[in-house]
Each structure stands twice: as structure tokens, then as C-alpha cells.
C-alpha positions as CSV (number, residue, x, y, z in Angstrom):
1,M,0.0,0.0,0.0
2,E,1.3,3.4,-0.9
3,L,0.6,5.7,1.9
4,P,1.3,9.4,1.2
5,L,3.6,10.9,3.8
6,P,2.5,14.2,5.3
7,T,4.3,17.3,4.0
8,P,7.3,18.1,6.2
9,P,6.8,21.2,8.3
10,A,8.4,24.4,7.3
11,G,11.9,25.0,8.7
12,P,12.6,27.4,11.5
13,D,13.7,30.2,9.0
14,Q,10.6,29.9,6.9
15,S,8.3,29.7,10.0
16,D,10.0,32.7,11.6
17,R,9.7,34.7,8.4
18,R,5.9,34.1,8.5
19,L,5.8,35.2,12.1
20,W,7.7,38.4,11.3
21,L,5.6,39.1,8.3
22,G,2.5,38.7,10.4
23,Y,4.0,41.0,13.1
24,T,4.9,43.6,10.5
25,G,1.4,43.5,9.1
26,L,-0.3,43.9,12.5
27,C,2.0,46.8,13.3
28,T,1.2,48.5,10.0
29,V,-2.5,48.0,10.5
30,G,-2.2,49.4,14.1
31,W,-0.3,52.4,12.9
32,L,-2.8,53.1,10.2
33,L,-5.8,52.8,12.6
34,Y,-4.1,55.1,15.1
35,A,-3.3,57.7,12.4
36,A,-6.9,57.5,11.1
37,A,-8.3,57.9,14.6
38,G,-6.1,60.9,15.3
39,T,-6.9,62.7,12.1
40,E,-9.2,65.7,12.6
41,W,-11.8,66.7,10.0
42,L,-12.7,70.3,10.8
43,R,-14.1,72.6,8.2
44,G,-12.5,70.7,5.4
45,S,-9.0,70.9,7.1
46,L,-7.2,67.5,7.1
47,R,-4.5,67.2,9.8
48,L,-3.1,64.0,8.4
49,W,0.5,64.8,8.9
50,D,-0.1,65.5,12.6
51,A,-1.9,62.2,13.0
52,M,0.9,60.3,11.3
53,Y,3.4,62.1,13.6
54,E,1.5,61.1,16.7
55,A,1.1,57.5,15.6
56,T,4.8,57.2,14.9
57,W,5.8,58.9,18.1
58,N,3.5,56.7,20.3
59,L,3.8,53.4,18.5
60,A,7.3,53.2,17.1
61,P,9.0,52.4,20.5
62,P,6.7,49.5,21.5
63,M,6.9,48.1,18.0
64,L,10.7,48.1,18.0
65,L,10.8,46.7,21.5
66,G,8.4,44.0,20.4
67,L,11.1,42.5,18.2
68,L,12.7,41.3,21.5
69,A,9.6,39.5,22.6
70,L,10.0,36.4,20.4
71,P,13.6,35.5,21.3
72,W,12.8,36.2,25.0
73,L,9.7,34.0,24.9
74,R,11.7,31.2,23.3
75,L,14.4,31.4,25.9
76,L,11.9,31.2,28.7
77,Q,10.0,28.3,27.2
78,R,13.3,26.4,26.7
79,R,14.7,27.1,30.2
80,F,11.4,27.2,32.2
81,P,8.5,25.7,30.3
82,I,6.0,26.0,33.2
83,G,5.9,27.1,36.9
84,W,6.8,30.1,38.8
85,P,10.2,30.7,37.2
86,N,8.3,31.2,33.9
87,L,5.8,33.6,35.5
88,L,8.6,35.5,37.3
89,G,10.5,35.8,34.0
90,H,7.5,37.4,32.3
91,T,6.9,39.7,35.2
92,L,10.4,41.0,35.0
93,A,10.2,41.3,31.3
94,A,7.0,43.3,31.5
95,I,8.7,45.7,33.9
96,A,11.7,46.0,31.7
97,F,9.5,46.6,28.7
98,A,7.8,49.5,30.5
99,V,11.2,50.9,31.6
100,L,12.6,50.7,28.1
101,W,9.6,52.3,26.6
102,Q,9.7,55.2,29.1
103,A,13.5,55.6,28.4
104,V,13.1,55.7,24.6
105,D,10.2,58.2,24.9
106,F,12.2,60.4,27.3
107,L,15.4,60.3,25.2
108,L,13.4,61.2,22.0
109,A,11.7,64.1,23.8
110,L,15.1,65.3,25.2
111,W,16.7,65.1,21.8
112,L,14.0,66.9,20.0
113,F,12.5,69.4,22.5
114,G,15.0,69.8,25.3
115,P,15.1,68.8,29.0
116,E,12.2,70.7,30.3
117,H,9.7,69.3,27.8
118,A,11.2,65.8,28.2
119,Q,10.8,66.1,32.0
120,A,7.2,67.4,31.8
121,T,6.2,64.7,29.2
122,F,7.8,62.0,31.4
123,Q,5.8,63.0,34.4
124,Q,2.5,63.2,32.5
125,R,2.9,59.9,30.7
126,L,4.5,57.8,33.4
127,L,1.4,55.9,34.6
128,W,-0.2,55.8,31.2
129,L,2.9,54.3,29.4
130,T,3.5,51.8,32.2
131,L,-0.1,50.4,32.0
132,W,0.1,50.3,28.2
133,A,3.5,48.6,28.3
134,V,2.1,45.8,30.4
135,V,-0.9,45.4,28.1
136,V,1.3,45.5,24.9
137,Y,3.8,43.0,26.4
138,T,1.0,40.7,27.4
139,A,-0.5,40.9,23.9
140,L,3.0,40.1,22.4
141,V,3.5,37.1,24.6
142,L,0.0,35.7,23.9
143,G,0.5,36.3,20.1
144,F,4.0,34.9,19.8
145,G,3.3,32.2,22.3
146,G,0.1,31.1,20.5
147,A,2.0,30.9,17.2
148,L,4.8,28.8,18.8
149,N,2.4,26.5,20.5
150,A,0.5,26.0,17.3
151,R,3.7,25.2,15.5
152,R,4.7,22.7,18.1
153,A,1.2,21.1,18.0
154,H,1.4,20.9,14.2
155,A,4.9,19.3,14.4
156,A,3.7,16.8,17.0
157,A,0.6,15.9,14.9
158,L,2.8,15.5,11.8
159,T,5.3,13.3,13.7
160,A,2.4,11.1,15.0
161,A,0.9,10.9,11.4
162,Q,4.3,9.8,10.1
163,A,4.7,7.2,12.8
164,E,1.2,5.9,12.1
165,A,1.9,5.7,8.4
166,A,5.1,3.8,9.1
167,L,3.3,1.5,11.4
168,V,0.6,0.8,8.8
169,R,3.2,0.1,6.1
170,A,5.1,-2.2,8.5
171,E,1.9,-4.1,9.4
172,L,0.9,-4.5,5.8
173,A,4.4,-5.8,5.0
174,A,4.1,-8.3,7.8
175,I,0.6,-9.3,6.6
176,S,1.9,-10.0,3.1
177,G,4.8,-12.0,4.6
178,K,2.3,-14.2,6.4
179,L,0.4,-15.1,3.1
180,N,3.4,-16.4,1.2
181,P,4.5,-19.3,3.4
182,H,1.1,-21.0,3.1
183,F,1.2,-20.9,-0.6
184,L,4.9,-22.0,-0.9
185,F,4.4,-24.9,1.5
186,N,1.5,-26.5,-0.3
187,T,2.8,-25.8,-3.8
188,L,6.2,-27.4,-3.1
189,N,4.5,-30.4,-1.7
190,S,2.5,-30.8,-4.9
191,L,5.7,-30.4,-7.0
192,I,7.5,-33.1,-5.0
193,F,4.6,-35.5,-5.5
194,L,4.6,-34.7,-9.2
195,V,8.3,-35.2,-9.8
196,R,8.0,-38.8,-8.5
197,K,4.9,-39.4,-10.7
198,D,5.5,-37.7,-14.1
199,A,8.8,-35.9,-14.9
200,A,7.6,-34.3,-18.1
201,T,4.5,-32.8,-16.5
202,A,6.7,-31.8,-13.5
203,E,8.9,-29.8,-15.9
204,Q,5.9,-27.9,-17.2
205,S,4.6,-27.4,-13.7
206,L,8.0,-26.0,-12.6
207,L,7.8,-23.5,-15.4
208,R,4.4,-22.4,-14.0
209,F,5.9,-22.3,-10.6
210,S,8.8,-20.1,-11.9
211,G,6.3,-17.7,-13.3
212,M,4.5,-17.6,-10.0
213,M,7.7,-16.9,-8.2
214,R,8.4,-14.0,-10.6
215,Y,5.1,-12.5,-9.8
216,L,5.8,-12.9,-6.1
217,L,9.2,-11.1,-6.5
218,D,7.5,-8.3,-8.5
219,T,4.9,-7.8,-5.8
220,Q,7.7,-7.7,-3.1
221,R,9.5,-5.0,-5.0
222,D,6.3,-3.0,-5.5
223,A,3.8,-4.1,-2.9
224,G,1.3,-1.4,-3.6
225,R,-1.1,-2.6,-6.3
226,A,-1.4,-5.3,-9.0
227,H,-3.6,-5.6,-12.0
228,L,-6.5,-8.1,-11.8
229,R,-5.3,-9.9,-15.0
230,D,-1.9,-10.6,-13.4
231,E,-3.6,-11.8,-10.2
232,L,-5.9,-14.1,-12.1
233,D,-2.9,-15.5,-14.1
234,F,-1.2,-16.2,-10.8
235,V,-4.4,-18.0,-9.4
236,R,-4.7,-20.0,-12.7
237,D,-1.2,-21.3,-12.3
238,Y,-1.8,-22.1,-8.7
239,L,-5.0,-24.0,-9.6
240,A,-3.2,-25.9,-12.3
241,L,-0.7,-27.1,-9.8
242,E,-3.4,-28.0,-7.3
243,S,-5.3,-29.9,-10.0
244,L,-2.3,-32.2,-10.4
245,R,-2.7,-33.3,-6.9
246,L,-6.5,-33.3,-6.7
247,G,-7.3,-34.3,-10.3
248,T,-11.0,-34.2,-11.2
249,R,-12.0,-33.6,-7.6
250,L,-11.1,-29.9,-8.2
251,R,-13.5,-28.1,-10.4
252,V,-13.3,-24.3,-11.1
253,E,-15.9,-21.9,-12.5
254,W,-14.9,-18.5,-13.7
255,Q,-17.1,-15.5,-14.1
256,V,-14.8,-12.6,-15.0
257,D,-15.9,-9.4,-16.6
258,A,-13.3,-8.4,-19.2
259,A,-13.9,-4.7,-18.2
260,T,-12.3,-5.4,-14.8
261,L,-9.0,-6.9,-16.0
262,D,-7.1,-3.7,-15.7
263,D,-8.5,-2.9,-12.2
264,E,-6.1,-2.7,-9.4
265,L,-6.0,-4.6,-6.1
266,P,-3.5,-5.5,-3.4
267,P,-1.2,-8.4,-4.6
268,L,-2.1,-11.9,-3.3
269,T,-5.7,-11.0,-2.6
270,L,-7.4,-13.9,-4.5
271,Q,-4.9,-16.7,-4.0
272,P,-5.3,-17.1,-0.2
273,L,-9.1,-17.2,-0.6
274,V,-8.8,-19.9,-3.3
275,E,-6.3,-21.8,-1.2
276,N,-8.8,-21.6,1.7
277,C,-11.5,-23.1,-0.4
278,I,-9.3,-26.0,-1.6
279,V,-7.8,-26.8,1.8
280,H,-11.0,-26.7,3.8
281,G,-13.8,-27.1,1.2
282,I,-12.5,-29.4,-1.6
283,A,-9.6,-31.5,-0.3
284,P,-11.4,-33.1,2.7
285,R,-14.2,-34.5,0.5
286,L,-13.8,-37.6,-1.5
287,A,-16.1,-36.2,-4.2
288,G,-14.2,-32.9,-4.2
289,G,-16.1,-29.8,-5.1
290,T,-16.2,-26.6,-7.1
291,V,-14.5,-23.3,-6.6
292,R,-16.3,-20.3,-8.1
293,I,-14.3,-17.1,-8.8
294,E,-16.2,-14.0,-9.9
295,A,-14.9,-10.5,-10.8
296,R,-17.3,-7.7,-11.9
297,R,-18.2,-4.1,-11.4
298,S,-20.1,-3.4,-8.2
299,A,-23.3,-1.4,-8.1
300,E,-21.3,1.7,-7.3
301,A,-19.6,1.3,-10.7
302,A,-16.3,2.7,-9.4
303,A,-15.5,-0.5,-7.4
304,L,-14.3,-4.0,-8.2
305,L,-16.4,-6.8,-6.7
306,L,-14.6,-10.1,-6.2
307,R,-16.3,-13.3,-5.0
308,V,-14.6,-16.6,-4.1
309,A,-16.8,-19.4,-3.0
310,D,-16.8,-23.2,-2.7
311,D,-19.6,-25.8,-2.2
312,G,-17.9,-27.6,0.6
313,A,-19.2,-28.5,4.1
314,G,-19.1,-24.9,5.3
315,C,-19.0,-24.1,9.0
316,V,-20.6,-21.9,11.7
317,W,-19.2,-18.4,11.0
318,P,-17.6,-16.6,12.7
319,V,-15.4,-19.5,14.0
320,R,-14.7,-19.5,17.7
321,A,-11.1,-20.7,18.2
322,P,-10.0,-23.2,19.2
323,E,-13.1,-25.4,18.7
324,G,-13.7,-24.2,15.1
325,R,-12.7,-26.8,12.5
326,R,-12.2,-24.1,9.9
327,Q,-10.0,-21.2,10.7
328,G,-9.3,-20.0,7.1
329,I,-5.9,-19.5,5.6
330,G,-5.0,-15.8,5.5
331,L,-8.6,-14.6,6.2
332,A,-7.6,-12.7,9.3
333,A,-4.6,-11.2,7.5
334,L,-6.7,-10.2,4.5
335,H,-9.4,-8.7,6.7
336,R,-6.8,-6.7,8.5
337,R,-5.2,-5.6,5.2
338,F,-8.5,-4.2,4.0
339,E,-9.1,-2.5,7.3
340,L,-5.8,-0.6,6.9
341,D,-5.8,-0.1,3.1
342,Y,-8.0,2.2,0.9
343,A,-8.7,4.6,3.8
344,G,-11.3,2.1,5.2
345,Q,-13.4,2.2,1.9
346,A,-12.6,-1.4,0.9
347,R,-15.0,-4.1,2.3
348,M,-14.6,-7.8,3.0
349,T,-17.5,-10.0,4.0
350,V,-17.6,-13.7,4.8
351,R,-20.6,-15.9,4.8
352,S,-20.8,-19.6,5.7
353,A,-23.1,-22.2,7.3
354,P,-22.9,-25.9,7.8
355,G,-23.6,-27.5,4.4
356,A,-23.7,-24.2,2.6
357,G,-20.0,-23.8,1.6
358,F,-17.8,-20.8,2.2
359,H,-18.3,-17.4,0.5
360,V,-16.0,-14.4,0.6
361,E,-16.9,-11.1,-1.1
362,I,-14.5,-8.2,-1.4
363,T,-15.3,-4.7,-2.7
364,I,-12.2,-2.6,-3.8
365,P,-12.6,1.0,-4.8
366,Q,-11.3,1.9,-8.2
367,P,-10.6,5.7,-8.3
368,H,-9.4,5.6,-11.9
369,A,-12.3,3.5,-13.2
């Protein structure tokens, strides 16, 4: 199964660039709103330049000091993630923010207007600037902190998704590995029996077996999807080998819609079901039985419907281990495979009853159909 891996998160430089662009945009909007609010419209007179001056004078210092908030917040979160040291650090930073704002405001007034004006402005704005400094620092911490927390949450979710995807791929690989030994064991036994009985036929059967091994190797290299025509050829070769052992006791009925031959399905989907029918439904009976294999479009039109059934003794389903006589080769593995694959859209149903044979139906979505 090919599971798409989540897109890697943006690197620190790219993420910080987005943060600073957002900060710059908010500062620009705040400055424009302040200037618009300070503009006076009196008798057609527009005091735009005065409003721009006031906006720059009052907002430039906290905007520049706000550039220090992000590295300081990172330092606190790294050294003291939670607890009173973190709270104390923010309290001291808020005080320092207020002091620096007052200092910048005082020095600008001293430079532009002289000491008397700077002193008078400092006394008038001391309480107002202190309160606003605490409010602005709190807003900066909440804004940058929220962005950093969201980034960490996204990274954690991405890591969890990558781990889950890796787990699913590993589990599907393990499931496929469980299917192959059943097939190999039974097929090799059939070939050993055939070599002793008919060397010429054994040679032809070994060629079939070689083709089957090639298919298995191909599916191991690319375990995502296989075409139905290739899967059916694999099953036909398998049935040909089994018929050498069972003879006329094994009968096969095919109902395959030619329009479905290019449909895709997970490799080794049909063979375990056919093997299950032979081992439990056909081989135990002296008279043998019939295996029916059907492939057609489902009612949804965009899905492949597969049915594999036998007319054997059947069983009470679901089987309760360990009393159940018929556990089913690879059925649990196949069921788990379809739970994991196709985003849960594939379906597998099993029906059986004493004397009614065994029926398995699989519906596989075909997005490209």
C-alpha cells in the first residue's frame, strides 16, 4: 500500500519569516488605525501629517521593542517551560518593557525638544505608558506564544501521522509476509509429488511455478497494487498445480468481466481465498467440489467486486477458536489488510453455514475506473 507521507513542516527560518511578516502586518494596521483615529476633520481641514506624527511617536517604541519578545519567549520556554520561574520571567520582562519604553520616549523628547519638555512629558505619561506597556507586552506574549504553540502542535501531529503511516506500512508488509509461506508450503509439496509421478509434467509445472515466483518477487518490490489480470494468471497457475494433486476432484468456475481486468487490487488477494476453499472445502471431500471465482463491477460502478466461494461443508461463522474446525488460511490477515488499506473504503464480508459452503466477497474502490 502506498501511503502518502505528510508534508514536512516548514523549517525554522521559513516559519520565523511568516511570524515576522504577520507581526509587521499587524504593526502596520495598528499604525494606520491610530493615524486615522487621530486625524481631525474640521471645516475641510485635514490634519493627516499631525496624526501620522502622533502615531509614529507613540507606536514606534513599543513596535521596535516588540522585536525582542519572540527570542525572549523562546528562551523562557526552553529554560522554564512552566511554573513560577516562567511567571517571574514574564513579570520582570514586562517591567523591563515598560522601563525601556519610558526611556526611549524620554530620550526622544530630550533630543527633539529639550530637558524641560522631556521632564514634563515623562511625568505626564509615566502611569499611562506603564499600563500600556504591560498590556502590549501581554499581547505580544500571547500572540507569539500562540504561534509557537500552534507550530509545536502541528509538528507533533505530523510526527504522529508519520509514525502511524510507518506502522501501517510495516503491518501490511508483515501481513503480506504471512500469506506467502502458506502458498509455498502447499505448492512445493505438490511439485515433490509430481516429480515422482511424471517428470515431463513436472517440468511444465516447474515453469508455471517459476512464473508464479516471478510474480511474487515483483509484488515484493512494488507491494502497492497489482492488475487483476496478473492476479488471475497467478491464481490459474496455482489452480493448475493443485489440480495435479486433486485431479477431477477440483472443479473451477470462472465469471470474470473483461472490463475489470485492468482494475487494481493488493497483490495476493485472491490466492489465499482460493487456497482456503481448496484446503477446507474441496480436499477433505472424496467427491471434491467446485470453486467459483467472480470478478465484476459493483453497483457503485467505481469499485471492483470479487467473490470466491466453494460448495464444501461450510461451518458456523464466525469461527470461535480453538473449537472451530475451519480457521481460514490468511482470512484474518486479509481482513486486517483491507481495514488498513484504501482509507477504510474497501470491504470484505464472509458468509458460511454448515452444508452451505464458504463465500468471501471483497469490494475494492477503483478511483481511476
